[in-house]
C-alpha positions as CSV (number, residue, x, y, z in Angstrom):
1,X,-0.6,-3.9,0.8
2,X,-4.0,-4.2,-0.8
3,X,-5.4,-1.3,-2.8
4,X,-8.3,-0.7,-0.4
5,X,-5.9,-0.6,2.5
6,X,-3.7,2.1,0.9
7,X,-6.9,4.0,-0.1
8,X,-8.0,3.9,3.5
9,X,-4.6,5.0,4.7
10,X,-4.6,8.0,2.3
11,X,-8.1,8.9,3.5
12,X,-7.1,8.7,7.2
13,X,-4.0,10.8,6.5
14,X,-6.1,13.4,4.6
15,X,-8.5,13.6,7.6
16,X,-5.6,14.1,10.0
17,X,-4.1,16.7,7.7
18,X,-7.4,18.6,7.5
19,X,-7.8,18.7,11.3
20,X,-4.2,19.8,11.8
21,X,-4.5,22.5,9.2
22,X,-7.5,23.9,10.9
23,X,-5.7,23.8,14.2
24,X,-2.7,25.5,12.6
25,X,-4.9,28.3,11.4
26,X,-6.4,28.8,14.9
27,X,-2.9,28.9,16.4
28,X,-1.6,31.4,13.9
29,X,-4.7,33.6,14.3
30,X,-4.3,33.5,18.1
31,X,-0.6,34.3,17.7
32,X,0.3,31.1,19.6
33,X,3.3,28.7,19.0
34,X,2.5,26.5,16.0
35,X,5.8,24.7,15.3
36,X,4.7,21.3,16.6
37,X,1.6,21.3,14.5
38,X,3.5,22.4,11.4
39,X,6.0,19.6,12.0
40,X,3.2,17.1,12.3
41,X,1.6,18.3,9.1
42,X,5.0,17.9,7.3
43,X,5.4,14.3,8.7
44,X,1.9,13.4,7.5
45,X,2.5,14.8,4.0
46,X,5.7,12.7,3.8
47,X,3.8,9.7,5.0
48,X,1.1,10.3,2.4
49,X,3.8,10.6,-0.3
50,X,5.4,7.3,0.9
51,X,2.0,5.5,0.5
52,X,1.5,6.9,-3.0
53,X,5.0,5.9,-3.9
54,X,4.5,2.3,-2.7
55,X,1.3,2.1,-4.7
56,X,3.0,3.3,-7.8
57,X,5.8,0.7,-7.3
58,X,3.3,-2.1,-6.7
59,X,1.4,-1.1,-9.9
60,X,4.6,-1.0,-11.9
61,X,5.6,-4.5,-10.6
62,X,2.1,-5.8,-11.4
63,X,2.4,-4.4,-14.9
64,X,5.8,-6.1,-15.4
65,X,4.4,-9.4,-14.2
66,X,1.5,-9.1,-16.6
67,X,3.8,-8.3,-19.5
68,X,6.0,-11.3,-18.6
69,X,2.9,-13.6,-18.4
70,X,1.6,-12.4,-21.7
71,X,5.0,-12.9,-23.3
72,X,5.4,-16.4,-21.9
73,X,1.9,-17.4,-23.0
74,X,2.9,-16.3,-26.6
75,X,6.0,-18.4,-26.3
76,X,4.2,-21.6,-25.0
77,X,4.2,-23.2,-28.5
78,X,7.8,-22.3,-29.2
79,X,10.7,-24.8,-28.8
80,X,12.3,-25.1,-25.5
81,X,15.8,-24.3,-26.8
82,X,17.9,-21.8,-24.9
83,X,17.2,-18.3,-26.2
84,X,19.7,-15.6,-25.2
85,X,17.3,-12.8,-26.1
86,X,14.5,-14.3,-24.0
87,X,16.8,-14.7,-21.0
88,X,18.0,-11.1,-21.2
89,X,14.4,-9.9,-21.5
90,X,13.1,-11.9,-18.4
91,X,16.0,-12.5,-16.0
92,X,17.6,-9.8,-13.9
93,X,20.2,-12.1,-12.3
94,X,21.1,-15.6,-11.3
95,X,22.9,-16.3,-8.0
96,X,24.7,-19.6,-7.6
97,X,25.0,-21.2,-4.2
98,X,26.5,-24.6,-3.3
99,X,23.6,-26.8,-4.3
100,X,21.0,-24.4,-5.6
101,X,20.4,-21.4,-7.9
102,X,18.3,-18.3,-7.2
103,X,16.8,-16.8,-10.4
104,X,15.6,-13.2,-10.0
105,X,13.3,-12.1,-12.8
106,X,13.0,-8.5,-13.8
107,X,9.4,-8.5,-12.4
108,X,10.9,-8.9,-8.9
109,X,9.9,-12.6,-8.6
110,X,12.5,-15.0,-7.3
111,X,12.7,-18.7,-7.7
112,X,15.1,-21.2,-6.0
113,X,16.2,-24.1,-8.1
114,X,17.7,-27.1,-6.3
115,X,20.4,-29.1,-8.1
C-alpha cells in the first residue's frame, strides 16, 4: 500500500468516525438506542489502528532493506569468501527443495535459486 493511499484511508476513517460520533451524541441526548452506532465506531477505530500498524510494519521493513543495502554497498570491495557473520546478519532462513533453494532475508525479501 502506498503512503498516500494509507493517508487517504485514515482521513476517510476519521471523517466517518466524526460523523458517527455526532450521531451517537444525538441518539444519547434523545435517549434513543445507540448500540449499533457505538459498535460501528468501535469497528472503525480498530480499522484505523490496523492501517496504522500496517504503515509501521511497512516502514520497519523499508528501514531493514535500506540498512541491508547500505551494508552490502560497504561490502562491495570485500572478498567473496563465505562469511558466517554476514550470513547470520542478513539471512533469516534457507529452505531447500528438490532442485532449488529459497533464501529468505531478514528484510522479508525472498529469492529462489535454481540448482
